[in-house]
Structure formats: C-alpha cells, structure tokens
CHARMM-style PDB file with segment names, atoms N, HN, CA, C and O in Angstrom:
ATOM      1  N   UNK     1       8.189   1.961   1.467  1.00  0.00      PROA
ATOM      2  CA  UNK     1       7.713   1.616   0.144  1.00  0.00      PROA
ATOM      3  C   UNK     1       7.369   2.910  -0.589  1.00  0.00      PROA
ATOM      4  O   UNK     1       6.792   3.825  -0.001  1.00  0.00      PROA
ATOM      5  N   UNK     2       7.720   2.987  -1.859  1.00  0.00      PROA
ATOM      6  HN  UNK     2       8.188   2.244  -2.337  1.00  0.00      PROA
ATOM      7  CA  UNK     2       7.413   4.170  -2.660  1.00  0.00      PROA
ATOM      8  C   UNK     2       6.388   3.821  -3.731  1.00  0.00      PROA
ATOM      9  O   UNK     2       6.472   2.780  -4.383  1.00  0.00      PROA
ATOM     10  N   UNK     3       5.426   4.712  -3.894  1.00  0.00      PROA
ATOM     11  HN  UNK     3       5.358   5.558  -3.364  1.00  0.00      PROA
ATOM     12  CA  UNK     3       4.363   4.540  -4.867  1.00  0.00      PROA
ATOM     13  C   UNK     3       4.411   5.704  -5.845  1.00  0.00      PROA
ATOM     14  O   UNK     3       4.190   6.850  -5.453  1.00  0.00      PROA
ATOM     15  N   UNK     4       4.694   5.426  -7.103  1.00  0.00      PROA
ATOM     16  HN  UNK     4       4.873   4.496  -7.421  1.00  0.00      PROA
ATOM     17  CA  UNK     4       4.798   6.466  -8.132  1.00  0.00      PROA
ATOM     18  C   UNK     4       3.447   6.612  -8.826  1.00  0.00      PROA
ATOM     19  O   UNK     4       3.007   5.715  -9.546  1.00  0.00      PROA
ATOM     20  N   UNK     5       2.802   7.742  -8.604  1.00  0.00      PROA
ATOM     21  HN  UNK     5       3.159   8.470  -8.020  1.00  0.00      PROA
ATOM     22  CA  UNK     5       1.483   7.997  -9.172  1.00  0.00      PROA
ATOM     23  C   UNK     5       1.507   9.141 -10.178  1.00  0.00      PROA
ATOM     24  O   UNK     5       0.464   9.712 -10.495  1.00  0.00      PROA
ATOM     25  N   UNK     6       2.688   9.475 -10.678  1.00  0.00      PROA
ATOM     26  HN  UNK     6       3.536   9.010 -10.420  1.00  0.00      PROA
ATOM     27  CA  UNK     6       2.777  10.541 -11.674  1.00  0.00      PROA
ATOM     28  C   UNK     6       1.972  10.165 -12.906  1.00  0.00      PROA
ATOM     29  O   UNK     6       2.006   9.025 -13.369  1.00  0.00      PROA
ATOM     30  N   UNK     7       1.245  11.149 -13.429  1.00  0.00      PROA
ATOM     31  HN  UNK     7       1.217  12.075 -13.053  1.00  0.00      PROA
ATOM     32  CA  UNK     7       0.435  10.932 -14.619  1.00  0.00      PROA
ATOM     33  C   UNK     7      -0.968  10.427 -14.318  1.00  0.00      PROA
ATOM     34  O   UNK     7      -1.776  10.272 -15.233  1.00  0.00      PROA
ATOM     35  N   UNK     8      -1.269  10.170 -13.051  1.00  0.00      PROA
ATOM     36  HN  UNK     8      -0.612  10.296 -12.308  1.00  0.00      PROA
ATOM     37  CA  UNK     8      -2.602   9.703 -12.660  1.00  0.00      PROA
ATOM     38  C   UNK     8      -3.338  10.837 -11.948  1.00  0.00      PROA
ATOM     39  O   UNK     8      -2.747  11.592 -11.176  1.00  0.00      PROA
ATOM     40  N   UNK     9      -4.625  10.940 -12.221  1.00  0.00      PROA
ATOM     41  HN  UNK     9      -5.105  10.327 -12.848  1.00  0.00      PROA
ATOM     42  CA  UNK     9      -5.401  12.057 -11.680  1.00  0.00      PROA
ATOM     43  C   UNK     9      -6.604  11.557 -10.906  1.00  0.00      PROA
ATOM     44  O   UNK     9      -7.034  10.412 -11.047  1.00  0.00      PROA
ATOM     45  N   UNK    10      -7.132  12.449 -10.086  1.00  0.00      PROA
ATOM     46  HN  UNK    10      -6.783  13.379  -9.972  1.00  0.00      PROA
ATOM     47  CA  UNK    10      -8.251  12.192  -9.190  1.00  0.00      PROA
ATOM     48  C   UNK    10      -9.325  11.374  -9.886  1.00  0.00      PROA
ATOM     49  O   UNK    10      -9.742  11.701 -10.997  1.00  0.00      PROA
ATOM     50  N   UNK    11      -9.761  10.339  -9.248  1.00  0.00      PROA
ATOM     51  HN  UNK    11      -9.423  10.074  -8.346  1.00  0.00      PROA
ATOM     52  CA  UNK    11      -9.522   9.862  -7.880  1.00  0.00      PROA
ATOM     53  C   UNK    11      -8.492   8.736  -7.782  1.00  0.00      PROA
ATOM     54  O   UNK    11      -8.343   8.140  -6.716  1.00  0.00      PROA
ATOM     55  N   UNK    12      -7.790   8.436  -8.853  1.00  0.00      PROA
ATOM     56  HN  UNK    12      -7.911   8.920  -9.719  1.00  0.00      PROA
ATOM     57  CA  UNK    12      -6.880   7.280  -8.887  1.00  0.00      PROA
ATOM     58  C   UNK    12      -5.799   7.326  -7.799  1.00  0.00      PROA
ATOM     59  O   UNK    12      -5.557   6.292  -7.176  1.00  0.00      PROA
ATOM     60  N   UNK    13      -5.131   8.466  -7.529  1.00  0.00      PROA
ATOM     61  HN  UNK    13      -5.328   9.306  -8.035  1.00  0.00      PROA
ATOM     62  CA  UNK    13      -4.104   8.451  -6.475  1.00  0.00      PROA
ATOM     63  C   UNK    13      -4.618   7.981  -5.117  1.00  0.00      PROA
ATOM     64  O   UNK    13      -3.922   7.244  -4.418  1.00  0.00      PROA
ATOM     65  N   UNK    14      -5.814   8.393  -4.738  1.00  0.00      PROA
ATOM     66  HN  UNK    14      -6.379   8.991  -5.306  1.00  0.00      PROA
ATOM     67  CA  UNK    14      -6.367   7.959  -3.448  1.00  0.00      PROA
ATOM     68  C   UNK    14      -6.694   6.468  -3.492  1.00  0.00      PROA
ATOM     69  O   UNK    14      -6.415   5.751  -2.531  1.00  0.00      PROA
ATOM     70  N   UNK    15      -7.274   5.995  -4.578  1.00  0.00      PROA
ATOM     71  HN  UNK    15      -7.501   6.577  -5.358  1.00  0.00      PROA
ATOM     72  CA  UNK    15      -7.586   4.565  -4.696  1.00  0.00      PROA
ATOM     73  C   UNK    15      -6.322   3.724  -4.582  1.00  0.00      PROA
ATOM     74  O   UNK    15      -6.300   2.723  -3.865  1.00  0.00      PROA
ATOM     75  N   UNK    16      -5.267   4.128  -5.289  1.00  0.00      PROA
ATOM     76  HN  UNK    16      -5.285   4.941  -5.872  1.00  0.00      PROA
ATOM     77  CA  UNK    16      -4.009   3.370  -5.269  1.00  0.00      PROA
ATOM     78  C   UNK    16      -3.356   3.420  -3.890  1.00  0.00      PROA
ATOM     79  O   UNK    16      -2.840   2.409  -3.413  1.00  0.00      PROA
ATOM     80  N   UNK    17      -3.374   4.593  -3.245  1.00  0.00      PROA
ATOM     81  HN  UNK    17      -3.793   5.414  -3.633  1.00  0.00      PROA
ATOM     82  CA  UNK    17      -2.797   4.712  -1.903  1.00  0.00      PROA
ATOM     83  C   UNK    17      -3.543   3.811  -0.922  1.00  0.00      PROA
ATOM     84  O   UNK    17      -2.926   3.154  -0.083  1.00  0.00      PROA
ATOM     85  N   UNK    18      -4.850   3.784  -1.030  1.00  0.00      PROA
ATOM     86  HN  UNK    18      -5.350   4.318  -1.711  1.00  0.00      PROA
ATOM     87  CA  UNK    18      -5.669   2.949  -0.146  1.00  0.00      PROA
ATOM     88  C   UNK    18      -5.317   1.470  -0.344  1.00  0.00      PROA
ATOM     89  O   UNK    18      -5.263   0.719   0.629  1.00  0.00      PROA
ATOM     90  N   UNK    19      -5.082   1.050  -1.567  1.00  0.00      PROA
ATOM     91  HN  UNK    19      -5.125   1.660  -2.358  1.00  0.00      PROA
ATOM     92  CA  UNK    19      -4.689  -0.331  -1.835  1.00  0.00      PROA
ATOM     93  C   UNK    19      -3.290  -0.635  -1.291  1.00  0.00      PROA
ATOM     94  O   UNK    19      -3.074  -1.678  -0.674  1.00  0.00      PROA
ATOM     95  N   UNK    20      -2.348   0.274  -1.521  1.00  0.00      PROA
ATOM     96  HN  UNK    20      -2.524   1.121  -2.022  1.00  0.00      PROA
ATOM     97  CA  UNK    20      -0.935   0.019  -1.185  1.00  0.00      PROA
ATOM     98  C   UNK    20      -0.614   0.155   0.293  1.00  0.00      PROA
ATOM     99  O   UNK    20       0.356  -0.446   0.755  1.00  0.00      PROA
ATOM    100  N   UNK    21      -1.386   0.916   1.052  1.00  0.00      PROA
ATOM    101  HN  UNK    21      -2.174   1.404   0.676  1.00  0.00      PROA
ATOM    102  CA  UNK    21      -1.061   1.109   2.471  1.00  0.00      PROA
ATOM    103  C   UNK    21      -1.080  -0.231   3.213  1.00  0.00      PROA
ATOM    104  O   UNK    21      -0.386  -0.393   4.217  1.00  0.00      PROA
ATOM    105  N   UNK    22      -1.867  -1.181   2.726  1.00  0.00      PROA
ATOM    106  HN  UNK    22      -2.431  -1.049   1.911  1.00  0.00      PROA
ATOM    107  CA  UNK    22      -1.927  -2.486   3.388  1.00  0.00      PROA
ATOM    108  C   UNK    22      -0.659  -3.309   3.161  1.00  0.00      PROA
ATOM    109  O   UNK    22      -0.457  -4.331   3.818  1.00  0.00      PROA
ATOM    110  N   UNK    23       0.195  -2.869   2.234  1.00  0.00      PROA
ATOM    111  HN  UNK    23       0.030  -2.040   1.700  1.00  0.00      PROA
ATOM    112  CA  UNK    23       1.439  -3.581   1.963  1.00  0.00      PROA
ATOM    113  C   UNK    23       2.611  -3.094   2.803  1.00  0.00      PROA
ATOM    114  O   UNK    23       3.721  -3.612   2.676  1.00  0.00      PROA
ATOM    115  N   UNK    24       2.378  -2.107   3.656  1.00  0.00      PROA
ATOM    116  HN  UNK    24       1.476  -1.686   3.759  1.00  0.00      PROA
ATOM    117  CA  UNK    24       3.422  -1.650   4.583  1.00  0.00      PROA
ATOM    118  C   UNK    24       2.975  -2.009   5.996  1.00  0.00      PROA
ATOM    119  O   UNK    24       1.780  -2.084   6.281  1.00  0.00      PROA
ATOM    120  N   UNK    25       3.926  -2.224   6.856  1.00  0.00      PROA
ATOM    121  HN  UNK    25       4.897  -2.164   6.625  1.00  0.00      PROA
ATOM    122  CA  UNK    25       3.598  -2.593   8.228  1.00  0.00      PROA
ATOM    123  C   UNK    25       3.103  -1.398   9.027  1.00  0.00      PROA
ATOM    124  O   UNK    25       3.377  -0.247   8.687  1.00  0.00      PROA
ATOM    125  N   UNK    26       2.374  -1.690  10.091  1.00  0.00      PROA
ATOM    126  HN  UNK    26       2.152  -2.625  10.368  1.00  0.00      PROA
ATOM    127  CA  UNK    26       1.924  -0.634  10.994  1.00  0.00      PROA
ATOM    128  C   UNK    26       3.156   0.084  11.537  1.00  0.00      PROA
ATOM    129  O   UNK    26       4.098  -0.556  12.005  1.00  0.00      PROA
ATOM    130  N   UNK    27       3.144   1.405  11.472  1.00  0.00      PROA
ATOM    131  HN  UNK    27       2.379   1.924  11.091  1.00  0.00      PROA
ATOM    132  CA  UNK    27       4.278   2.216  11.914  1.00  0.00      PROA
ATOM    133  C   UNK    27       5.250   2.549  10.797  1.00  0.00      PROA
ATOM    134  O   UNK    27       6.111   3.412  10.967  1.00  0.00      PROA
ATOM    135  N   UNK    28       5.127   1.880   9.656  1.00  0.00      PROA
ATOM    136  HN  UNK    28       4.427   1.179   9.518  1.00  0.00      PROA
ATOM    137  CA  UNK    28       5.991   2.172   8.518  1.00  0.00      PROA
ATOM    138  C   UNK    28       5.334   3.196   7.602  1.00  0.00      PROA
ATOM    139  O   UNK    28       4.144   3.485   7.729  1.00  0.00      PROA
ATOM    140  N   UNK    29       6.123   3.744   6.677  1.00  0.00      PROA
ATOM    141  HN  UNK    29       7.089   3.510   6.574  1.00  0.00      PROA
ATOM    142  CA  UNK    29       5.625   4.812   5.818  1.00  0.00      PROA
ATOM    143  C   UNK    29       5.474   4.375   4.372  1.00  0.00      PROA
ATOM    144  O   UNK    29       6.259   3.586   3.845  1.00  0.00      PROA
ATOM    145  N   UNK    30       4.439   4.916   3.753  1.00  0.00      PROA
ATOM    146  HN  UNK    30       3.802   5.557   4.181  1.00  0.00      PROA
ATOM    147  CA  UNK    30       4.233   4.824   2.316  1.00  0.00      PROA
ATOM    148  C   UNK    30       4.611   6.191   1.759  1.00  0.00      PROA
ATOM    149  O   UNK    30       4.047   7.210   2.158  1.00  0.00      PROA
ATOM    150  N   UNK    31       5.566   6.208   0.839  1.00  0.00      PROA
ATOM    151  HN  UNK    31       6.025   5.380   0.515  1.00  0.00      PROA
ATOM    152  CA  UNK    31       6.010   7.457   0.217  1.00  0.00      PROA
ATOM    153  C   UNK    31       5.361   7.521  -1.159  1.00  0.00      PROA
ATOM    154  O   UNK    31       5.548   6.629  -1.987  1.00  0.00      PROA
ATOM    155  N   UNK    32       4.597   8.580  -1.393  1.00  0.00      PROA
ATOM    156  HN  UNK    32       4.445   9.304  -0.720  1.00  0.00      PROA
ATOM    157  CA  UNK    32       3.843   8.713  -2.627  1.00  0.00      PROA
ATOM    158  C   UNK    32       4.386   9.893  -3.416  1.00  0.00      PROA
ATOM    159  O   UNK    32       4.581  10.982  -2.874  1.00  0.00      PROA
ATOM    160  N   UNK    33       4.629   9.664  -4.701  1.00  0.00      PROA
ATOM    161  HN  UNK    33       4.471   8.780  -5.141  1.00  0.00      PROA
ATOM    162  CA  UNK    33       5.056  10.721  -5.614  1.00  0.00      PROA
ATOM    163  C   UNK    33       3.924  10.901  -6.621  1.00  0.00      PROA
ATOM    164  O   UNK    33       3.508   9.946  -7.277  1.00  0.00      PROA
ATOM    165  N   UNK    34       3.427  12.141  -6.738  1.00  0.00      PROA
ATOM    166  HN  UNK    34       3.765  12.916  -6.205  1.00  0.00      PROA
ATOM    167  CA  UNK    34       2.296  12.418  -7.620  1.00  0.00      PROA
ATOM    168  C   UNK    34       2.446  13.794  -8.244  1.00  0.00      PROA
ATOM    169  O   UNK    34       3.158  14.654  -7.724  1.00  0.00      PROA
ATOM    170  N   UNK    35       1.767  13.990  -9.362  1.00  0.00      PROA
ATOM    171  HN  UNK    35       1.188  13.292  -9.785  1.00  0.00      PROA
ATOM    172  CA  UNK    35       1.784  15.309  -9.998  1.00  0.00      PROA
ATOM    173  C   UNK    35       0.376  15.855 -10.255  1.00  0.00      PROA
ATOM    174  O   UNK    35       0.219  16.855 -10.955  1.00  0.00      PROA
ATOM    175  N   UNK    36      -0.637  15.210  -9.698  1.00  0.00      PROA
ATOM    176  HN  UNK    36      -0.509  14.397  -9.129  1.00  0.00      PROA
ATOM    177  CA  UNK    36      -2.001  15.708  -9.771  1.00  0.00      PROA
ATOM    178  C   UNK    36      -2.106  16.924  -8.854  1.00  0.00      PROA
ATOM    179  O   UNK    36      -1.752  16.826  -7.679  1.00  0.00      PROA
ATOM    180  N   UNK    37      -2.583  18.074  -9.353  1.00  0.00      PROA
ATOM    181  HN  UNK    37      -2.871  18.154 -10.307  1.00  0.00      PROA
ATOM    182  CA  UNK    37      -2.685  19.268  -8.507  1.00  0.00      PROA
ATOM    183  C   UNK    37      -3.546  19.063  -7.256  1.00  0.00      PROA
ATOM    184  O   UNK    37      -3.336  19.745  -6.253  1.00  0.00      PROA
ATOM    185  N   UNK    38      -4.498  18.147  -7.297  1.00  0.00      PROA
ATOM    186  HN  UNK    38      -4.669  17.593  -8.112  1.00  0.00      PROA
ATOM    187  CA  UNK    38      -5.375  17.910  -6.151  1.00  0.00      PROA
ATOM    188  C   UNK    38      -4.846  16.832  -5.210  1.00  0.00      PROA
ATOM    189  O   UNK    38      -5.450  16.584  -4.166  1.00  0.00      PROA
ATOM    190  N   UNK    39      -3.745  16.191  -5.552  1.00  0.00      PROA
ATOM    191  HN  UNK    39      -3.255  16.392  -6.401  1.00  0.00      PROA
ATOM    192  CA  UNK    39      -3.270  15.025  -4.799  1.00  0.00      PROA
ATOM    193  C   UNK    39      -2.969  15.325  -3.335  1.00  0.00      PROA
ATOM    194  O   UNK    39      -3.333  14.536  -2.463  1.00  0.00      PROA
ATOM    195  N   UNK    40      -2.319  16.438  -3.048  1.00  0.00      PROA
ATOM    196  HN  UNK    40      -2.024  17.079  -3.756  1.00  0.00      PROA
ATOM    197  CA  UNK    40      -1.949  16.689  -1.651  1.00  0.00      PROA
ATOM    198  C   UNK    40      -3.183  16.785  -0.761  1.00  0.00      PROA
ATOM    199  O   UNK    40      -3.258  16.115   0.268  1.00  0.00      PROA
ATOM    200  N   UNK    41      -4.135  17.599  -1.143  1.00  0.00      PROA
ATOM    201  HN  UNK    41      -4.074  18.143  -1.979  1.00  0.00      PROA
ATOM    202  CA  UNK    41      -5.347  17.744  -0.338  1.00  0.00      PROA
ATOM    203  C   UNK    41      -6.110  16.424  -0.256  1.00  0.00      PROA
ATOM    204  O   UNK    41      -6.552  16.023   0.821  1.00  0.00      PROA
ATOM    205  N   UNK    42      -6.262  15.753  -1.392  1.00  0.00      PROA
ATOM    206  HN  UNK    42      -5.903  16.079  -2.266  1.00  0.00      PROA
ATOM    207  CA  UNK    42      -7.004  14.488  -1.414  1.00  0.00      PROA
ATOM    208  C   UNK    42      -6.334  13.430  -0.554  1.00  0.00      PROA
ATOM    209  O   UNK    42      -7.018  12.734   0.197  1.00  0.00      PROA
ATOM    210  N   UNK    43      -5.012  13.289  -0.641  1.00  0.00      PROA
ATOM    211  HN  UNK    43      -4.457  13.855  -1.251  1.00  0.00      PROA
ATOM    212  CA  UNK    43      -4.300  12.278   0.133  1.00  0.00      PROA
ATOM    213  C   UNK    43      -4.286  12.603   1.622  1.00  0.00      PROA
ATOM    214  O   UNK    43      -4.401  11.703   2.454  1.00  0.00      PROA
ATOM    215  N   UNK    44      -4.145  13.877   1.961  1.00  0.00      PROA
ATOM    216  HN  UNK    44      -4.051  14.608   1.285  1.00  0.00      PROA
ATOM    217  CA  UNK    44      -4.213  14.266   3.378  1.00  0.00      PROA
ATOM    218  C   UNK    44      -5.588  13.941   3.963  1.00  0.00      PROA
ATOM    219  O   UNK    44      -5.690  13.405   5.067  1.00  0.00      PROA
ATOM    220  N   UNK    45      -6.629  14.264   3.224  1.00  0.00      PROA
ATOM    221  HN  UNK    45      -6.546  14.699   2.327  1.00  0.00      PROA
ATOM    222  CA  UNK    45      -7.996  14.009   3.689  1.00  0.00      PROA
ATOM    223  C   UNK    45      -8.232  12.500   3.859  1.00  0.00      PROA
ATOM    224  O   UNK    45      -8.805  12.065   4.858  1.00  0.00      PROA
ATOM    225  N   UNK    46      -7.791  11.717   2.884  1.00  0.00      PROA
ATOM    226  HN  UNK    46      -7.326  12.071   2.072  1.00  0.00      PROA
ATOM    227  CA  UNK    46      -7.950  10.266   2.968  1.00  0.00      PROA
ATOM    228  C   UNK    46      -7.183   9.702   4.170  1.00  0.00      PROA
ATOM    229  O   UNK    46      -7.720   8.894   4.928  1.00  0.00      PROA
ATOM    230  N   UNK    47      -5.931  10.129   4.341  1.00  0.00      PROA
ATOM    231  HN  UNK    47      -5.494  10.786   3.726  1.00  0.00      PROA
ATOM    232  CA  UNK    47      -5.109   9.605   5.442  1.00  0.00      PROA
ATOM    233  C   UNK    47      -5.760   9.883   6.788  1.00  0.00      PROA
ATOM    234  O   UNK    47      -5.816   9.004   7.647  1.00  0.00      PROA
ATOM    235  N   UNK    48      -6.246  11.094   6.972  1.00  0.00      PROA
ATOM    236  HN  UNK    48      -6.200  11.809   6.273  1.00  0.00      PROA
ATOM    237  CA  UNK    48      -6.889  11.451   8.241  1.00  0.00      PROA
ATOM    238  C   UNK    48      -8.134  10.600   8.464  1.00  0.00      PROA
ATOM    239  O   UNK    48      -8.340  10.068   9.555  1.00  0.00      PROA
ATOM    240  N   UNK    49      -8.950  10.475   7.444  1.00  0.00      PROA
ATOM    241  HN  UNK    49      -8.782  10.907   6.558  1.00  0.00      PROA
ATOM    242  CA  UNK    49     -10.193   9.706   7.541  1.00  0.00      PROA
ATOM    243  C   UNK    49      -9.903   8.223   7.817  1.00  0.00      PROA
ATOM    244  O   UNK    49     -10.663   7.561   8.524  1.00  0.00      PROA
ATOM    245  N   UNK    50      -8.806   7.707   7.259  1.00  0.00      PROA
ATOM    246  HN  UNK    50      -8.188   8.245   6.685  1.00  0.00      PROA
ATOM    247  CA  UNK    50      -8.441   6.295   7.429  1.00  0.00      PROA
ATOM    248  C   UNK    50      -7.676   6.031   8.721  1.00  0.00      PROA
ATOM    249  O   UNK    50      -7.413   4.877   9.061  1.00  0.00      PROA
ATOM    250  N   UNK    51      -7.318   7.097   9.447  1.00  0.00      PROA
ATOM    251  HN  UNK    51      -7.532   8.033   9.171  1.00  0.00      PROA
ATOM    252  CA  UNK    51      -6.613   6.922  10.712  1.00  0.00      PROA
ATOM    253  C   UNK    51      -5.109   6.826  10.584  1.00  0.00      PROA
ATOM    254  O   UNK    51      -4.446   6.336  11.497  1.00  0.00      PROA
ATOM    255  N   UNK    52      -4.549   7.284   9.463  1.00  0.00      PROA
ATOM    256  HN  UNK    52      -5.088   7.682   8.721  1.00  0.00      PROA
ATOM    257  CA  UNK    52      -3.106   7.274   9.260  1.00  0.00      PROA
ATOM    258  C   UNK    52      -2.552   8.681   9.484  1.00  0.00      PROA
ATOM    259  O   UNK    52      -3.314   9.636   9.636  1.00  0.00      PROA
ATOM    260  N   UNK    53      -1.238   8.804   9.504  1.00  0.00      PROA
ATOM    261  HN  UNK    53      -0.619   8.029   9.381  1.00  0.00      PROA
ATOM    262  CA  UNK    53      -0.590  10.084   9.806  1.00  0.00      PROA
ATOM    263  C   UNK    53       0.277  10.549   8.636  1.00  0.00      PROA
ATOM    264  O   UNK    53       1.121   9.802   8.141  1.00  0.00      PROA
ATOM    265  N   UNK    54       0.059  11.781   8.203  1.00  0.00      PROA
ATOM    266  HN  UNK    54      -0.627  12.388   8.604  1.00  0.00      PROA
ATOM    267  CA  UNK    54       0.934  12.384   7.198  1.00  0.00      PROA
ATOM    268  C   UNK    54       2.152  12.915   7.956  1.00  0.00      PROA
ATOM    269  O   UNK    54       2.021  13.794   8.807  1.00  0.00      PROA
ATOM    270  N   UNK    55       3.320  12.386   7.649  1.00  0.00      PROA
ATOM    271  HN  UNK    55       3.426  11.672   6.957  1.00  0.00      PROA
ATOM    272  CA  UNK    55       4.523  12.782   8.381  1.00  0.00      PROA
ATOM    273  C   UNK    55       5.324  13.850   7.652  1.00  0.00      PROA
ATOM    274  O   UNK    55       6.273  14.405   8.206  1.00  0.00      PROA
ATOM    275  N   UNK    56       4.947  14.137   6.418  1.00  0.00      PROA
ATOM    276  HN  UNK    56       4.176  13.686   5.968  1.00  0.00      PROA
ATOM    277  CA  UNK    56       5.640  15.197   5.694  1.00  0.00      PROA
ATOM    278  C   UNK    56       5.219  15.238   4.242  1.00  0.00      PROA
ATOM    279  O   UNK    56       4.729  14.259   3.678  1.00  0.00      PROA
ATOM    280  N   UNK    57       5.425  16.404   3.657  1.00  0.00      PROA
ATOM    281  HN  UNK    57       5.822  17.199   4.115  1.00  0.00      PROA
ATOM    282  CA  UNK    57       5.183  16.534   2.222  1.00  0.00      PROA
ATOM    283  C   UNK    57       6.112  17.604   1.677  1.00  0.00      PROA
ATOM    284  O   UNK    57       6.509  18.532   2.382  1.00  0.00      PROA
ATOM    285  N   UNK    58       6.444  17.449   0.415  1.00  0.00      PROA
ATOM    286  HN  UNK    58       6.121  16.695  -0.157  1.00  0.00      PROA
ATOM    287  CA  UNK    58       7.366  18.382  -0.237  1.00  0.00      PROA
ATOM    288  C   UNK    58       6.934  18.538  -1.685  1.00  0.00      PROA
ATOM    289  O   UNK    58       6.655  17.556  -2.372  1.00  0.00      PROA
ATOM    290  N   UNK    59       6.883  19.781  -2.140  1.00  0.00      PROA
ATOM    291  HN  UNK    59       7.110  20.579  -1.582  1.00  0.00      PROA
ATOM    292  CA  UNK    59       6.555  20.040  -3.542  1.00  0.00      PROA
ATOM    293  C   UNK    59       7.787  20.587  -4.236  1.00  0.00      PROA
ATOM    294  O   UNK    59       8.481  21.464  -3.720  1.00  0.00      PROA
ATOM    295  N   UNK    60       8.039  20.050  -5.413  1.00  0.00      PROA
ATOM    296  HN  UNK    60       7.476  19.337  -5.832  1.00  0.00      PROA
ATOM    297  CA  UNK    60       9.133  20.539  -6.249  1.00  0.00      PROA
ATOM    298  C   UNK    60       8.567  20.680  -7.653  1.00  0.00      PROA
ATOM    299  O   UNK    60       8.363  19.687  -8.351  1.00  0.00      PROA
ATOM    300  N   UNK    61       8.317  21.905  -8.060  1.00  0.00      PROA
ATOM    301  HN  UNK    61       8.482  22.712  -7.493  1.00  0.00      PROA
ATOM    302  CA  UNK    61       7.649  22.139  -9.328  1.00  0.00      PROA
ATOM    303  C   UNK    61       6.234  21.601  -9.250  1.00  0.00      PROA
ATOM    304  O   UNK    61       5.487  21.942  -8.332  1.00  0.00      PROA
ATOM    305  N   UNK    62       5.864  20.774 -10.194  1.00  0.00      PROA
ATOM    306  HN  UNK    62       6.470  20.497 -10.940  1.00  0.00      PROA
ATOM    307  CA  UNK    62       4.527  20.170 -10.204  1.00  0.00      PROA
ATOM    308  C   UNK    62       4.479  18.850  -9.442  1.00  0.00      PROA
ATOM    309  O   UNK    62       3.417  18.237  -9.333  1.00  0.00      PROA
ATOM    310  N   UNK    63       5.612  18.412  -8.916  1.00  0.00      PROA
ATOM    311  HN  UNK    63       6.475  18.911  -9.004  1.00  0.00      PROA
ATOM    312  CA  UNK    63       5.695  17.089  -8.298  1.00  0.00      PROA
ATOM    313  C   UNK    63       5.593  17.163  -6.774  1.00  0.00      PROA
ATOM    314  O   UNK    63       6.272  17.961  -6.128  1.00  0.00      PROA
ATOM    315  N   UNK    64       4.746  16.326  -6.225  1.00  0.00      PROA
ATOM    316  HN  UNK    64       4.194  15.677  -6.749  1.00  0.00      PROA
ATOM    317  CA  UNK    64       4.525  16.233  -4.786  1.00  0.00      PROA
ATOM    318  C   UNK    64       5.088  14.904  -4.283  1.00  0.00      PROA
ATOM    319  O   UNK    64       4.882  13.856  -4.896  1.00  0.00      PROA
ATOM    320  N   UNK    65       5.799  14.965  -3.164  1.00  0.00      PROA
ATOM    321  HN  UNK    65       5.967  15.816  -2.666  1.00  0.00      PROA
ATOM    322  CA  UNK    65       6.181  13.752  -2.439  1.00  0.00      PROA
ATOM    323  C   UNK    65       5.541  13.864  -1.067  1.00  0.00      PROA
ATOM    324  O   UNK    65       5.781  14.826  -0.338  1.00  0.00      PROA
ATOM    325  N   UNK    66       4.732  12.884  -0.721  1.00  0.00      PROA
ATOM    326  HN  UNK    66       4.538  12.102  -1.313  1.00  0.00      PROA
ATOM    327  CA  UNK    66       4.034  12.905   0.568  1.00  0.00      PROA
ATOM    328  C   UNK    66       4.280  11.579   1.274  1.00  0.00      PROA
ATOM    329  O   UNK    66       4.243  10.513   0.658  1.00  0.00      PROA
ATOM    330  N   UNK    67       4.536  11.663   2.585  1.00  0.00      PROA
ATOM    331  HN  UNK    67       4.566  12.529   3.085  1.00  0.00      PROA
ATOM    332  CA  UNK    67       4.837  10.476   3.399  1.00  0.00      PROA
ATOM    333  C   UNK    67       3.668  10.230   4.339  1.00  0.00      PROA
ATOM    334  O   UNK    67       3.252  11.115   5.086  1.00  0.00      PROA
ATOM    335  N   UNK    68       3.143   8.997   4.287  1.00  0.00      PROA
ATOM    336  HN  UNK    68       3.482   8.278   3.680  1.00  0.00      PROA
ATOM    337  CA  UNK    68       2.011   8.633   5.129  1.00  0.00      PROA
ATOM    338  C   UNK    68       2.390   7.422   5.966  1.00  0.00      PROA
ATOM    339  O   UNK    68       2.754   6.375   5.431  1.00  0.00      PROA
ATOM    340  N   UNK    69       2.303   7.573   7.283  1.00  0.00      PROA
ATOM    341  HN  UNK    69       2.007   8.424   7.718  1.00  0.00      PROA
ATOM    342  CA  UNK    69       2.617   6.473   8.203  1.00  0.00      PROA
ATOM    343  C   UNK    69       1.341   5.677   8.492  1.00  0.00      PROA
ATOM    344  O   UNK    69       0.317   6.232   8.891  1.00  0.00      PROA
ATOM    345  N   UNK    70       1.433   4.375   8.280  1.00  0.00      PROA
ATOM    346  HN  UNK    70       2.265   3.925   7.956  1.00  0.00      PROA
ATOM    347  CA  UNK    70       0.294   3.499   8.584  1.00  0.00      PROA
ATOM    348  C   UNK    70       0.160   3.380  10.095  1.00  0.00      PROA
ATOM    349  O   UNK    70       1.109   3.008  10.784  1.00  0.00      PROA
ATOM    350  N   UNK    71      -1.015   3.695  10.599  1.00  0.00      PROA
ATOM    351  HN  UNK    71      -1.786   3.997  10.039  1.00  0.00      PROA
ATOM    352  CA  UNK    71      -1.227   3.703  12.045  1.00  0.00      PROA
ATOM    353  C   UNK    71      -2.070   2.530  12.537  1.00  0.00      PROA
ATOM    354  O   UNK    71      -2.151   2.292  13.742  1.00  0.00      PROA
ATOM    355  N   UNK    72      -2.694   1.799  11.624  1.00  0.00      PROA
ATOM    356  HN  UNK    72      -2.628   1.992  10.645  1.00  0.00      PROA
ATOM    357  CA  UNK    72      -3.484   0.637  12.067  1.00  0.00      PROA
ATOM    358  C   UNK    72      -3.562  -0.378  10.969  1.00  0.00      PROA
ATOM    359  OT1 UNK    72      -4.181  -1.427  11.142  1.00  0.00      PROA
TER     360      UNK     72
END
C-alpha cells in the first residue's frame, strides 16, 4: 500500500502513517512518500517505537520514499 503525504508537515505524516499501518497485513509494507524535511527521522522513530521495521528509504530531491514493514 502506498501513502502519499506530500505537502503535509509534522506531525501529520506520523499521524497518517499510524492510522494507515493497520490497513496492511502483518509482514506487509506501507510505502510512504513525503516531502517534509523532518519526515524521515520522525517516521523512523515512530516505526521503531511502534515495533515495526523500516526496510528502506530513498531521497530524490526533496522527496522521501520510506518503506515500513508491519511487524505486529
């Protein structure tokens, strides 16, 4: 599942990711696209705290794509 959060800024990306992770199955990935400069750090911190796994991230210009695997 892909979640487009471009144009949204802290704390909205974390709130939306927290809501959407429940819509993917355990072991599946939520792919998030964001352009908030703080999004990568905020999403990594949230994923770790929530018990999920960041499986990768890529930045292209101002745009971040981060993959989070639901672990529970």
